N, C-alpha and C positions, 0 to 999 in steps of 0.2 A: 523361761517358763517351763514348768514341769510337763513331762510327756505322759499321756494316758497309757495305762498298761494295755498291751496289744490284745491280751485275752480277756479284757474287761467286757463282760457281757452287757453291762449297762451302757457303755459307750456305743457298742454295736447296735443295741436296741434303739438308742436315740438317733444314731445315724440313719437307720432304717426308718425310724419315725419321721425324720425330717423329709426324706425323699418320698415316702409313701404318704405322709400327711399332706404334702404339697399336691400330689395327684388327687387325693380325696377332696381337698378344697376346690380344686379345679372341677372335679366331677359334680360336686354339689352346687358349685357356683353357676353351672350352665343352666340350672333350673330357672334362674332369674336374670341372666345376662341381658343387658340392654333394655330391661324393663324399668319402670318407675316403681317406687315402693308401693304406690296404690295399685298398680297393675300386678305386682307380685302378690299382694294380699288378696286380690280378686282371683288370681289364678290358683292359689294354693289354700285359700280359705282361712288362714290364720296368720297372726303376726309371728308365731313360732311353730310352724308346721313340723310334723314328725317325718322328715325326709328319711327314706330308707332305700338302700341299694340291694337288700336281700329280698327274696320273694315273699309276698307280692310287692315288688319295688314301686316306689312313687313314680308315676308316669310324668314325663315332661309335658308341660303345657303345649298344646298343639297350635303353634303359630309358625309364620314363615321362617323365622330365624332358626328355631329348633328343628323344623322339618328339614331345612337344608343341611344342618349339621348331622342329623340322623342319617341322611342319605349319603353324605360324604364319608362319614367315619364310623358308622354303626355305633352311634353315641349312647345307646341305652346303657346306663350304669358305667360310662367310660369318661375319660378325660378329653380335653380339647387340645388346641395347638400349643397351649402353655406347657403342658407336660410332654408333648411331642418334641418341643425344642429342648426341654430338659433332658430327654432321652438322647437327642442328638449330641448334647455335650457329654453325656455319659459314654456314649458310643465312641466319640472322638478320644476321650481319655482312655478307654479300654483298648483301643487300637493303637494309639500313640504312646500310651503309658506316661502321659504328661498332659498338662493343659496347653493346648495349641490353638491360638486364635486363628491361624491360617487354615488348619484342618477343619475347625469348627465352621468357619466361613464357607468352605466348600460344601459342607453338609447342609448348611442353611440354604445355600443356592439350589442344591439338589431337591431339598424338601419343598421349596416354593413351587416347583414344577411337577414333582412326583409324589409328594407326601411321604409318610413313613412306610416305606415299602415292606419292612419286616412284618408289619401287622396289616398290610394292604389298606392303609388309611390314606385317602386323598388329602391334599392340602386344604386347609380350612382356616377361617378366622385370621387371615393374613393382615396384619396392621399396615397402615399407610407408610409409616416410617420404615419398617423392615422391608416391605415390598419395594419402596422407592430406592432404598439403598442397595438391596440385594440384586435388583434387576438393572442397576446402573452399569454402563460399560466398564469393563476392567475390574469389577468388584472382587472376584476371587483372587486376583493377583495383588490387590492392595486394598483390603477391606477397611482398615482403620482410616486410611486416607479418603476413601470413598465416603465413609460415614461422616467424616469431618466436613467434607465439601458439601454434602447434602444438608447438614446442619447449618453451615454458613450461608448456603443459598437460600435457606428459609429464614433468614434473619436471626439466627441463633436463638430461636424461640421454641423449637421442638424438644419436648422433654416427656415423651410417653413412657409407658411401663414395660415395653417389650423386652428390655434387657434384664429388668428386675425379676420378671416372672420365671426366668430360667437359671437364676444364679445359685440356687440351692446346692447343686453338685460341687461348686467351688468350696463351699463351707465344709462339706463332708470330706472331700479330697484333701483339704488342708488341715484336718484335725491335728495332725502331728507337726504341723508347721507353726510359725509364729503368727501372731495377730497381724502385724504389718504386712507380712508376706501374703496372708489371706486377702487382706484389703486390696493390695496391689494386683494380685491375680484376678480378683473379681473385676477390677477396673479394666484390665487388659482384655478379658473375655467379653465384657460388655461393650467395649469400644468398637467392636467389629460391626455394630449397627447403630449405636447410640453415643454421640459425642458430647452431649450436654453435661455440664458439671453436676447438675442435679441428679442425673442418671448415675454418674460415677459415684457420687456420695451415697446414693441409695443402695446400689449393689454392694458397695464396700461395707455398709452398715449391716445389711442382711446376711452377707456371706460370713462376716466375722461373728455375728450373733449365732448363726447356725453352728459354727465351730465352737464357740464358748458354751452354748447350751449342751451340745453333745459331750463336752468335757466336764460338765457339771459345775461351771464357773459362775453361773448366774442364779441367784436364789431369791431376789426381791426387786422391787421397783427402783430402789435407790441404786443398786448395782447395774440395773438396766440403763438408767439415766447416765451413770458414770461411763458405761460402755459407749453409749451414743456420743457423748462429749469427747471421748478419747478418739473416736473415728473422725470427728470434725477437726480435732487438733492434728491428727495424722495427715489429713488432706491439706491443712494449712501449711504443714511442714514440707510435704512432698509435691503438692500441686497448687502452689500459692496463686498462680495466674488464674486457675480455674476457680479457686475459692473466692477470689475477688469478684467473680461474676454472680455470686450467690447472695441472696437476701436472707439474712439471719432471722429476721422476724417471720418471714414466710416459712422458713424451715421449722421454726419452733411451733408455729400455729398448727402444722401438720404432725410433726413428730411427737408433740406433747398434747395433742388434742384430748380433751376430757370426755368426749363422746363421739360416737360414729356420726351422729346428726351434725356435729360441728364440721365434719369433713365434706358434707354435701356430695355424697358419692355418686348420685345419679343425675348430675347436671350435664351440660354439654361438654364440660372438661373432664368427663368421667375417666378418661384414660391417662390422666396426668400422673406422673411417677410419684409425686409427693402424696397424692391421695392414697395410692396403693401402699406406700410405705407407712403412712400414718395409720391406716386401717390395720395393717399387720401388727404394728407396735401397740395399738390399743388392745387388740386381741391378746397379745402376749402379756401385756401388763395386767389385764384382767384375770388371766389364768395364773400368773405369778402370785397375785394377791388373793387367789382362790375365790374371787367373786364370780367367775365363770368357769365352765369346763370347756374342753375342746369342742364338744358338740354344741353347747349353748352359745358360745362366742361365735362359732362358725355360722350357726343358724341366724343369729342376729345380724351378722355381717352380710350374709347372702340375701336376707330379706330387705337390706338397704338397696339392693339391685344395682343398677349401673354396670360397671365392668366387673361383675361379681365373680366370674371364673378366675380372672387374674388376681383380684383382691383375695379370693379364697386360696389360691395356690400359694401366695407369699405368706399369708397368715397361717395356712396349714403347715408350711415348712417350719416356721418358728415355734408354733405350738406343738408340732410333732417332735421337734428336737428337744423340747422341754419334757413332754409326757412319755415319749418313747412309743415304739410300735405296739407294745402290749396293751397300752391304755388308749389307743385310738378307738373310736366308737365301733363296736363289732358290727352293727347293722350297716355301716358304711364300708369298713375295712374288709369284711368277709364277702361283700357282694360286688365289689368293683370289678368290672371286666378286665381281663388280662392280669389279675392280681398276682398269681403265682409266677407268671412269666416275668413280671416287673420285679418281684422280689428276688428272682434269680439274678437279674442284671444288677440290682443293688448289691447283692452279695458279691458279685464279681468285682464291682467298684471297690468294695471294702477290702477285698483280697489284694488288688493291685495297689491300693493306697496304704497297705501295711497295717490295716486295722484288725485283720484276723488271719489265721493260718489257712493255707489252701493253695491250690494251683489254678492258674487261669491261662489258657492258651490264646493270646491275642490274635495270632494269625489264623488259628483254627476256628475261631468263632465267626462264621460267615454272616451271622445276623448283624454284625457291626459294620459290614461293608455298606457302601452307598445304596446298593440295591437290595439290601437285606437278605441276600442270597436267593432272591426270587426273580431277578432280572428287572429291567426298567419297563414301564408301560409305553407301548408304541403310541404314536400320535393318533392314529385312527381309533385305537382302543380308548384313549383318553377322551376323544370326542364322543364316542358311544356312551361312555360313562356319564359325561356331562349332560348329554341329551336325556339319559335316564333320570338324572337328578332333577332336571327341569320338569320332566313329565310327572314325577312324584310330587313336586311342589305345586304344580297346577292342579292335580287331583286333590291334594290336601287343601288347597285354597277353595276349591269347589265344595268340598265337604264342610269346610268352616262356614261358607256362605249359606249353604243349605241348612246347617244346624242353627245359624243365627236367624234365618228367615222363619224356621219352624218355631223357634222360641218366641219370636215377635208375634206370630199368629196365635200362639197359645195365650200370651198375655192379652192380646187384643180380644180374643174370645172370652177370656175370663172377665175383662172389664165390661164387655157387652152384656154378659149374663148378669153381672152385679147391677147394671143400670136398671134392670127390671124389678129389683127388690124395692119394697115400699120404704119410704123414708119415715123415720120415727123421731 
């Protein structure tokens, strides 16, 4: 395969678009995460609300879930755990100058108790699978084995989206590598927490798509389908035992879904990896065919609710890799918290990956250390912070109840007044 020109500004713009677009999808997705579509519509007043992260930014709906996230991570205009984990993979690469499952696993373990120290963000949104695997005895010394045992213990049925949400860096880092090398790297990095073959196939597809889109190798829906089928064939050739566990019809129903409604994104299985994959592929397909823009496709996806931040993160990566950073919605791109800091880290990744000229001092960048150069939070301090979060949540719940009671009294008073009107 031909190699992209290292000074190619379009390749760099698309690489930045992939990583930045993923963070934007995460940040917009939190507006409706864990809601139903009806609740999302009630909260934001429109099937296609004009979300904005620039002042005056769209306020998050005031409920228990969003209140906790705001307390834990200063989440106004910011991303969630999905992008935190993406950053952990980027940091691991910057420090190791290679994709290291072992180092990444250590960083995940640290994040689960300390959060993202460099930005003083506490751990949040920890999925059951990631938590169950990472907190298992001996995890950091044998992450892949631990993840496999966890999957087998649960009847080989667990296939959530936690490895898919963080796989974008693999596609960017592997831009100059081959497609099979990219697929295999994504599977290795995903396997530190997720052993299910559906997860392996999904991360392989998304990582290789990010790579191909950044290189300008996908231009239409037919090429997209051919790419997906090529990854299925690669898995059949390299992981035949895993492929044998897959249901082809189930895969097609998600990967080639004709609508977001067909994916039923807000049901009890909202965290299923194929739902996330299918939603991202639908968004990419619609932008490729010019039936949607990044903004309109993302808004439609987010208003389907469910696991909206993770769905948004993966869809944002693919659409961002197609559109590039320059064409991301300015009212999102220019308002996201920590935007310039994050762009700096993306630039460092591109330097180390050989995508642009420059120097980067892996050892000198203390922000990529486990404690982010800020030290770890002591146990007593963590308890104090947790108590503060609980206090904020209780006050917020009180305010919600008082507002609901006041609204009910107003409606009752209005009905009582109208009952005195003469009937005609």
